[in-house]
C-alpha positions in Angstrom: -25.6 60.6 -7.9 -28.6 58.8 -6.6 -28.4 56.3 -3.7 -29.7 53.5 -5.9 -26.9 54.1 -8.4 -24.3 54.1 -5.7 -25.7 50.7 -4.5 -25.5 49.3 -8.1 -21.9 50.5 -8.4 -21.0 49.0 -5.0 -22.6 45.7 -6.0 -20.7 45.6 -9.2 -17.4 46.3 -7.5 -18.1 43.6 -5.0 -18.9 41.1 -7.7 -15.7 42.1 -9.6 -13.6 41.6 -6.4 -15.1 38.2 -5.9 -14.4 37.2 -9.5 -10.8 38.4 -9.2 -10.3 36.5 -6.0 -11.8 33.3 -7.6 -9.5 33.7 -10.7 -6.5 33.9 -8.4 -7.3 30.6 -6.6 -5.2 27.4 -6.7 -6.5 24.6 -8.8 -5.6 20.9 -8.8 -5.8 18.9 -12.1 -5.3 15.1 -12.1 -4.7 13.2 -15.3 -6.6 10.2 -13.9 -8.1 9.0 -10.7 -7.7 5.3 -11.5 -4.3 3.6 -12.1 -4.2 0.0 -13.2 -1.0 -1.8 -11.9 -1.8 -4.8 -14.0 -1.1 -8.5 -13.0 1.6 -8.9 -10.3 2.7 -11.7 -8.0 2.2 -11.9 -4.3 5.3 -10.2 -2.7 6.1 -7.9 -5.6 6.6 -4.2 -4.9 5.3 -2.0 -7.8 5.6 1.7 -8.4 3.3 4.3 -9.8 3.4 8.0 -10.6 0.6 10.5 -10.0 1.1 13.8 -11.7 -0.3 16.8 -9.8 -0.8 19.8 -12.1 -1.2 23.3 -10.7 -3.7 24.9 -13.1 -4.8 27.9 -11.0 -3.4 31.4 -10.7 -2.0 30.8 -7.2 0.5 28.1 -6.0 -1.0 24.7 -5.2 -0.4 23.5 -1.6 -0.5 19.8 -0.8 -1.9 20.1 2.8 -2.0 16.4 3.5 -1.4 13.0 1.9 -2.7 9.7 3.3 -3.3 6.2 2.0 -5.9 3.5 2.7 -3.3 0.9 3.7 0.1 0.7 5.2 1.0 -1.4 2.1 1.0 1.8 0.1 3.6 4.5 0.6 3.9 8.0 -1.0 6.8 10.3 -1.5 5.3 13.8 -1.6 6.7 16.8 -3.5 8.7 19.4 -1.6 6.9 22.8 -1.2 4.1 24.3 -3.1 3.5 23.7 -6.9 3.8 27.0 -8.9 1.0 27.9 -11.3 1.4 26.0 -14.6 3.8 23.5 -13.1 3.4 19.8 -12.5 4.9 17.7 -9.7 4.8 13.9 -9.4 3.8 11.7 -6.5 6.0 8.6 -6.3 3.8 5.7 -5.0 4.8 2.2 -4.0 2.4 -0.7 -3.4 3.7 -3.8 -1.5 1.5 -6.8 -2.5 2.7 -9.1 0.3 -0.2 -11.0 1.8 -2.7 -10.0 -0.9 -4.5 -12.3 -3.3 -6.8 -11.6 -6.2 -8.2 -8.1 -6.9 -6.8 -5.4 -4.7 -7.7 -1.7 -4.7 -5.9 0.8 -2.6 -6.3 4.6 -2.4 -4.2 7.7 -2.1 -6.0 10.6 -0.5 -5.1 14.2 -1.2 -6.0 17.4 0.7 -5.1 20.7 -1.1 -5.8 24.4 -1.0 -8.0 24.1 -4.1 -11.3 25.5 -2.8 -13.3 23.7 -5.5 -11.5 20.3 -5.1 -10.1 20.3 -1.6 -10.3 16.6 -1.2 -9.3 14.2 -4.0 -8.4 10.5 -4.3 -6.6 8.2 -6.7 -7.3 4.5 -6.8 -4.6 1.9 -7.5 -5.8 -1.5 -8.6 -3.9 -4.8 -9.2 -4.6 -8.4 -9.8 -2.4 -10.4 -7.5 -1.4 -13.9 -8.6 0.5 -16.8 -7.0 2.5 -19.9 -8.1 2.8 -21.2 -4.6 -0.7 -21.0 -3.0 -1.6 -21.6 0.7 -3.5 -24.9 1.0 -5.8 -23.4 3.7 -6.2 -20.2 1.7 -4.8 -18.2 4.6 -2.1 -15.5 4.1 -1.6 -14.9 7.8 -0.5 -17.3 10.6 -2.1 -16.2 13.9 -0.4 -17.7 17.0 -2.6 -15.9 19.6 -1.1 -15.5 23.1 2.4 -16.8 23.4 4.2 -16.6 26.8 7.6 -14.8 26.7 10.5 -17.2 26.4 8.2 -20.0 25.4 7.9 -21.5 21.9 4.7 -22.0 19.9 4.6 -24.1 16.7 2.3 -24.2 13.6 2.4 -25.8 10.2 1.9 -23.9 7.0 1.5 -25.6 3.6 1.9 -24.3 0.1 0.8 -25.9 -3.1 2.5 -25.5 -6.5 -0.3 -24.4 -8.8 2.0 -23.5 -11.7 2.8 -25.9 -14.6 6.5 -26.0 -13.7 8.5 -27.6 -10.9 9.6 -25.2 -8.2 12.6 -25.7 -5.9 12.7 -24.2 -2.4 16.1 -22.6 -2.0 15.7 -21.6 1.7 13.8 -19.5 4.2 14.6 -16.1 5.8 12.7 -14.4 8.6 12.2 -10.8 9.7 13.2 -11.6 13.3 15.4 -14.1 15.2 12.3 -15.0 17.2 11.0 -16.8 14.2 12.5 -20.2 13.1 11.2 -22.0 10.0 12.0 -25.5 8.6 10.5 -27.2 5.5 10.0 -30.8 4.4 10.4 -30.7 0.7 13.0 -29.0 -1.5 11.5 -29.8 -4.9 7.8 -29.2 -5.5 6.4 -30.6 -8.7 3.2 -29.2 -10.3 0.4 -30.0 -8.0 2.8 -30.9 -5.2 3.0 -29.4 -1.7 5.6 -28.2 0.8 5.0 -27.9 4.5 6.8 -25.4 6.7 7.1 -25.8 10.5 7.0 -22.4 12.0 8.3 -21.8 15.6 8.0 -18.4 17.3 9.5 -17.4 20.7 8.6 -13.9 21.8 11.2 -12.1 23.9 8.9 -9.4 25.3 5.2 -8.5 25.8 3.1 -6.9 23.2 1.6 -7.4 19.7 4.0 -8.6 17.0 3.9 -8.7 13.2 6.6 -10.8 11.6 7.2 -12.2 8.1 9.1 -15.2 6.7 10.1 -15.4 3.1 10.3 -18.6 1.1 13.0 -18.3 -1.5 12.3 -20.2 -4.7 13.5 -20.9 -8.2 10.2 -19.6 -9.6 10.6 -17.2 -12.5 7.8 -15.0 -11.3 7.7 -15.5 -7.5 11.2 -15.7 -6.3 10.2 -14.8 -2.7 6.9 -15.9 -1.2 6.0 -13.8 1.9 4.1 -15.3 4.8 2.9 -13.0 7.6 2.9 -14.0 11.2 1.1 -12.3 14.1 1.1 -13.1 17.8 0.7 -11.5 21.3 3.6 -11.9 23.7 2.3 -12.3 27.2 3.8 -12.7 30.7 4.8 -16.3 31.4 3.0 -17.8 34.4 
């Protein structure tokens, strides 16, 4: 057999091996890369499901999952996904502190050589019945000496067509104390909260207080607080 023919046979065998290896690769198929969570109210936690289909000849490995925001959490499947099988990512989005249109992303890294990196967008329109008068969803206290108190006012306006009663306030930490001046807020009315913080140690802190209401749609209104505890002089 001539050398040229041997080269042709070797080339064909090589191409066949490459084709066989490609056919045996893992493959990720997503039903959609955009999930609309619809209209929700500030403070709601909504869930979504992302099906991951293993459409290749080899098991699909989810190497890494990350999100674009700490407000979005993902429960990943256990182990590889066998060929022909589908596993579901359970996703939760916490809308606390967001207003208007919000878009967050879930990022996937897999062993699919043709689609190693993929993403799914979650979008929502976030509404309010009690809206910050200053349009701020975060109270920043700046530097606060340890053991000392700092105070700020925070005002909400009822933009709904119904009266809303304030049932009470709870806080994420004993270092936060909140009082309010109005239990019954008519449409167009306001309620002002006096917020006191007293850091017990140094460092950056994120806290939240929750306004409990009689609103049908927004039973808890979250208000975020940030401060830096510093050494008292």
